[in-house]
N, C-alpha and C positions, 0 to 999 in steps of 0.2 A: 402466530396468534392473530386472529381476525376479529374485528369488532371489539367492543368494550368487554372486559372480563365479566362473566355472568355464570360462573360454574358453581351452581348451588350444591352440587354433590362433592365438591372438593373440600378438603379440610382447610381450616384457617391457618395461615402462616403466623399471624400475630393474634394473640388473644389477651387483651387487657380486661380484667374482670373486677368490677366494683372497686376500682382503685381510688383511694383517698391519700392525699399527701398534705401533711402539716409541717410547717417550719416554725422553730422556736423564735420568740421575740425577746427583746432585751428585758422586758418587764416580767419575764417568766411565763407569760401566756404563749399561746400558739396561734398561728394563722393558717386557716384551711385554704389551700390553693386549689387542689383538685377534689371534687366532691362526688363520689360514686360514679366514676367515669369507666365506661365499658366500651371497648373498640375491638372489632374483629375485622381482620384484613386478609384477603385471599392472595395467593401467589399470582403475580402478574398485574396487580392493581397499581395505579398511580394515584395515591391519596394526597391531597393538599390539605393542610391544617392551618386554619386562620382563627383569629380572635383578637380582642382588645389587648393593649399593653398590660402585662401583669396577669394574664388569665391562666398562664401555665402551659403554653404551647411547648416551650423548650423543656419544661419539666416532664411532660408526657413523652417527648422524644427521648429523654434520658432514661425513662423507665423501660422503653423498648430497646435502647442501646445496651442497657445494663449497668450504666454508671451511677444509677440511683435506684433505690428500692421504694415501693409504696409504703406509707405508714400502715395501711391496711389494704386488703385486696391482693390480687395477683397479676403478674405479667408473664405470659408464656410465649415462647417462640418455637415454632415447628414441633409443638406438642410437649416441650420441656419448659419448666419454670426457668426464667431468666435469672441466673446467679451472678453474672458479671459480664464485662465486655468480652466479646469473642469476634474473631475475624470474619465469621459468616454474616456479621452485621457491620457494614462499612458506613462511615459518616463523612460528610463534607460540610464545613462551616463557612461562614461569610469571611472570616479571617483565614487566609490561605495557610494551610498546614504544610508549608514548604520550607525546606532548610536552605537558607540563603547562600551558604558556602559550598554547596554541591550542585552539580549540573542537573538539567531537567531529567535526563535518563536515569541518573542515580537517585533523584527524588522519587521517581516512579518505582524504581527497583528496590528501594530500601526495605520495604515491608517484606518482600520475598527473601532478601538477603538475611534479614534478622531472623526470619522463620527457619531458613535452611542452614544457618551456620550458628555455631556456639561460640562462647567467649574464648575457649582454647584455640579455636581456628583463627580468631581475629588477633590474638595476642602472642601466640607461640610461633616464632619464625619457622620452626620445623614443619608447621602445618599450613604455612602460607600458600604453598602451591595448590593445595586442595581448596583453600579459601578463594584464591584468584580464579580457579576454574568455575566455582559456583557463582562468583560475581559476574563472570562473562556470560554464563547461562541466564542469570537474572536480568542482565542488561539487554540481552537479545529479546527476552520476553517483553521487557519494557519498550524497546524500540518498535516491536510489532504493534504494540498498543498505541504508540504515538501516531501511527498512520490512521488509526480508527478514531482518534480524538480531533481530527481536523487540523493537525499540525504537520510539519514536514520534518524530514530526517535531520536537516540542518539545525532544527530547534533543539535536538537532543543534547548538544554540547553547550547550549547557552545556560546562563544562570538566571534565577527567577527575576532579578532586577532588570534583565534585558528583555523581558516579555511584557506585553500589555496586560491589563487587568483580566480581560476575557481569556487570554492565553494562559495566564497563571491559574485561573479557575479550571480550565480544561485539564491542566496538569494535576491539580488537586483531585479532580474527578477520576483521572487515570490512576492516581495514587491509591484511591479507594478500590477501583474496579480491578486492579491487577491481582488483588487477593481473592477475586472471584466470590464476592459475598452473595448470599441468597437475597439480602435486603440492603438497599442503599437508603440511608437516612440523610436528609439535606436540611440544614438549619440556616435559613436566610442566606443561601449561597450566593445570590446575585444582588444583595442589598447595597453593595459598594460600587456597583457598575453603573455607567451612564445608560441612558435609555436605549440607545442604538445597540450597544454591546449587550445589554440585558436581554433585549428582544432576540438577538442572534443566539444567545445562550439558551433561551427558552426553547427555540426550535431545535438546537443541538441536543438538549437533554431529552426532548420528546423523541427524536430520532434514535438516540442511544437506548431509550426505554423499549422501543419497538424492536430495534435490531438485536439487542442482547436479551430480550424477554425478561426484563428486570422487574422487581417489585420495588416501588419507591414510596417513601413517606416524606413529604416536602413541606417544611414550615416556612411561612412567609407572612409579612405584615401587609403585603401588596395584594389587595383583593382582586384586582384585574388579573394579576399573575396567577393567583390561585384558581380562579374560575376558568382561565384559559388552559392551564397546564394539566389539571387533574382530570382523571376519569371519574373521580369521586371527590367531593369536598366535605370536610368535617369542620364544623364551626364550634369552637370552644368559647364559652362566654360566662362571665360572672353577672351578666345583666339578665336575671330571671327571677321569678317569684314562685312560691308554692301555689297550689290551686286555690287556697284560701286567701291569697294575697300577701302572705307573710314573706318578708324579704329573704332572698336566697343568700347562702353563704358559700363561698368558693365558686369554682367554675364547673359547669357541666357541658356536655355536648348537646347543643340546642338545635343544630342542623346536621344531618347526615344524608346527603343526596348525591345522585349521579348528576354530572354536569351536562349541559346541552352540547350538541354537535357531535363530531367524530373524534377518533383518536388523535389524528394529526390535522387539526384545523389550520388553515392559512391565517396569517396574522390579521388580515382584514376581517376575520370572523368577530374580532373584538368590537367592531363597529356595527354589528347587526342588531336589530330589535330584540331577538331572542337572547342574545348575550347580555345586552343592556338591562333587560328585564330581570334576568336571573341574578346579575350582579347587584342590582338594587334591592332585590329581596334578601340576599345574603347580608348586604350592608345593614339593612333595617333590622333583621332578626338577630344578628350576631354582634354588630358594632355600635348600635344606637342605644345609649344608656336610658333614653326616654321611652324606648319601645321594649319593655320587659315582657317576654312571653311567660305564660303560666306553664307549669310542668307538663300538663296534659296537652299543651299547644305546641310543644317542640316538634319541629319538622323532621321526623326521623323515618323517611319512607324508603331509604336504601334497604335492600334485601337482608343485609347483615347488621343493620342498626339495632341497638339494644336500648330499650326505654329504661330510664333510671328509676330508682325507688322514690317513694314519696319524699318530697323535699323537707317536710317537717320532722322526719325521723332520722334521715341519713346522717346529717351533720352531728346530731346529738349522739347517735350511736357510735360514731367513729371518733368523736372529739373527746376532749377532757378539759 
């Protein structure tokens, strides 16, 4: 893959269409979190998703993962409605999804092992020889992936508590990638890392994106990280109004743009005027509660951006 993805004739891998999500409140009413959100993502894109606290970034990610359904609207993956969590959509969280009592190689291999063996093989001593053969095969696949994660073979036999934060996150990414997902979802994966480790992990995930030709949707509260990593940035915000000035309800996509620069920018690109100007625009349009864009002013110039319905009707139509 050369250059940023711009394949207009290719089908969308992710299609979220007019999604609204409401959560019940204790008083019997509901809160509209996502309001008429549509998002189309093509294979090979690196989409970063940003927005204020409580805007529904992780909710939108869960719709794509399949762990949550929209109150109304649809979410489709590879042309099919998303009915639940499937291994073709891997996810990495900020809190490492590692088992502390097993080694690095077994943490990476566990998904393969669970997929390829059943309960009888694990519990019946007569079937243990077949189980152990499959476990060896899964471990070999995991060991080969360790090399590609920037770790060394000696790390395979270590336990998670023996690794640094950055190393643990690499293992968590390997744990997701070993299942060969078509889409990698990342929810604040570097939020707990120090600045130096975080920056090295940013470079690492960009290199893996290019090397493995992955599609990534990456949620972060760090605006600099979002503008640096993504080939495309999507800003979800509850800070908007209708064109008549009426207050908005719930969050909408207010920005959907290609990011400046190249696919693999050096880290010093963050200190250029182009980057600083772009970052400030996103900060103003997405994160500033005093700068509420009207519906018709949303900056949706990406080729696949979808303009939302009129703000004065959508919430009423989908609410109750």
